[in-house]
C-alpha positions as CSV (number, residue, x, y, z in Angstrom):
1,M,1.7,51.0,-183.2
2,N,3.7,49.6,-180.3
3,Q,1.5,48.5,-177.4
4,A,4.3,48.9,-175.0
5,R,4.1,52.8,-175.6
6,A,0.6,52.8,-173.6
7,E,0.1,52.8,-169.8
8,R,-3.5,51.1,-170.7
9,V,-4.5,48.9,-173.3
10,I,-8.0,48.0,-174.3
11,D,-8.9,45.6,-176.9
12,G,-12.4,46.2,-177.7
13,R,-12.5,43.9,-180.6
14,S,-14.7,41.5,-179.1
15,M,-17.0,44.1,-177.4
16,E,-20.3,45.4,-178.7
17,P,-20.8,49.1,-179.1
18,P,-20.7,51.5,-176.8
19,E,-18.5,49.1,-174.5
20,P,-15.0,50.3,-176.3
21,F,-16.2,53.8,-176.1
22,V,-17.3,53.5,-172.2
23,H,-13.8,51.8,-171.6
24,T,-11.8,54.1,-173.2
25,M,-13.3,57.2,-171.4
26,E,-13.0,55.6,-168.2
27,A,-9.3,54.7,-168.6
28,L,-8.7,58.1,-170.1
29,D,-10.0,59.6,-166.5
30,T,-7.2,57.5,-164.7
31,I,-4.1,58.7,-166.8
32,K,-1.6,61.6,-165.9
33,P,-0.3,63.9,-168.7
34,G,2.3,62.2,-170.6
35,Q,0.6,58.7,-170.2
36,K,-1.4,57.1,-172.9
37,V,-4.2,54.7,-173.9
38,L,-4.2,52.5,-176.5
39,L,-7.6,51.3,-178.0
40,I,-7.8,48.5,-180.5
41,V,-11.2,48.2,-182.4
42,G,-12.5,46.4,-185.5
43,R,-13.5,49.6,-187.3
44,E,-12.4,53.2,-186.9
45,P,-14.4,54.7,-184.1
46,I,-15.5,57.9,-185.4
47,P,-17.8,59.0,-182.6
48,L,-14.7,58.6,-180.3
49,Y,-13.0,61.5,-182.1
50,R,-15.4,64.2,-181.1
51,A,-15.3,63.2,-177.3
52,L,-11.6,63.2,-177.5
53,E,-11.6,66.5,-179.1
54,L,-14.1,67.9,-176.5
55,N,-12.1,66.7,-173.6
56,G,-8.7,67.8,-174.5
57,F,-7.1,65.0,-175.9
58,S,-5.0,64.0,-178.9
59,W,-4.8,60.8,-180.8
60,Q,-2.9,58.8,-183.6
61,T,-4.8,56.1,-185.6
62,E,-3.5,53.4,-187.5
63,R,-5.1,50.6,-189.5
64,L,-3.7,47.0,-189.0
65,P,-3.2,44.6,-191.7
66,D,-6.2,42.4,-190.5
67,G,-8.5,45.5,-190.7
68,S,-8.4,46.5,-187.2
69,V,-7.7,50.1,-186.2
70,E,-5.6,51.2,-183.3
71,V,-6.1,54.6,-181.5
72,L,-3.4,56.0,-179.3
73,I,-4.6,58.7,-177.1
74,W,-2.9,61.1,-174.9
75,H,-3.7,64.5,-173.0
76,R,-3.3,67.3,-175.3
77,K,-0.6,69.9,-174.2
78,S,-2.3,73.1,-173.1
């Protein structure tokens, strides 16, 4: 994924859980419809997906060659 596509980038690879989740949810509170947040983490953030679903967000996940995972998140269209 291209980091330039996101207004906010959170590199959670060096963070301890639940920091990436908390930072991501805080960032999502600040974006407007049409804007995106990119989360980069060391493994797939399965618990985050349920929170995104419940809060009206869509996402796209991509595994990188180094094993990291990028999750691009945006407001779901109503």
